[in-house]
N, C-alpha and C positions, 0 to 999 in steps of 0.2 A: 651850724657845718660842724664836723666833729673833727676832734685834735688830730686824728688821722689824716684829712683831708688837708689841714692847717701844714702839716708834716709832708705831704706831696707835693702840697707850693709853697715851700719852701720859708713858711710862715712860723713855723717853729721846729729848730735844728731835733737832730736826730745821730747817736753813730749809729752809723749807715753799716751794713754786711754787705748788701749787694741790690745793686740797680739795675732795671733795664727798662724799656717805654711802656712793659704790662705792670712791673710789680716791683715795689721796695722793703727788704727786708732790713730790719735792725734791733739792736739790742734793748730790751723789757726794760722801764724804767725802777721797777720795782720787780726783779728776777725771784723765783721762785724755783730758779736751779743753778747749780754754776755756770751754765752754757744755757739762754733763754732770750730767743730772741723771735720776733712778730715779724711774719708775712703776709704782705696786702698787696689786692689789686689796687692800679690805680685808678682803676674804676668806681667812681662814689656812689651807682645808683646799687650798690649791694649791703645793704645793713648785714645780712647774716643770712648763712644758705637759704631759707624761707624763700628769697629775693632771687635766686640763680633759677634760673629757667634754661630751654635748650638754646637757645641764641647765645648761654654763655659756655656751652661747653667746652669750645677750646680755650678761654681764657682759666677753664676749671684745671681742666688737663694741663695747659702749661705749669699752673701755679704747680702740680702736683708733683709737674717732671723737676722741674726747679727746684724743689726742699732738698735732692740728694745731691745738688752742686752746694747747694745754703751748704750742708752740713759739712761737708767737705772742706769748705773754707771755714769752718768751723774749729775744725779739726775730730768732731766725735762721730763722724762716716765709719770708722774700721768699730770704734766702741760700741754705739749703738745712740740712738735719741726717737723721743715720743714725740708727734704730731699730734698735735689737738687743737681743735675749733671748740667753741662755746657758742650756742645759737640760742638767745632771747634770753630775757631777766632770770627765769627759775635755771639758769645755767652756769649763770655767772657771768653771763658777756657785758662788760661793762663800757665798752664800744661800739656804738652801733652801727660798723662799718666792717664786713667780713674780715676775716684775719688767722691764720695758723700760727702756733704756738709750736716754735722747736727746742727742745728742751734736753739738756743731756752733758756730757762732762763730769757725771756721776754716775751711781747708782740710784737710778730712781727705785722711789716705793713701787707695790705694786698697786693695780687701781682696783 
């Protein structure tokens, strides 16, 4: 069981930004920007993008549609923010549970 699964189940606390029946958004414990929030699906079967199938299309669209709302809750919707996902060990993915990072609140470096 991943740390994200434990957070979803309530076994580990988090600083929640947004939650509904499909997703959970919370502040990263090791932020890489002034604002750094993780958005995770509550479905446990998606370790990364490699596990996404046509059956997950609705969930993926839902997550992407909610990110601007979460950015607005964080106050970065007007100044700009970055959305990133890491997929697999060579990308730097640390938790094998699909998630998106919302980074902002300051001028970010170019990729």
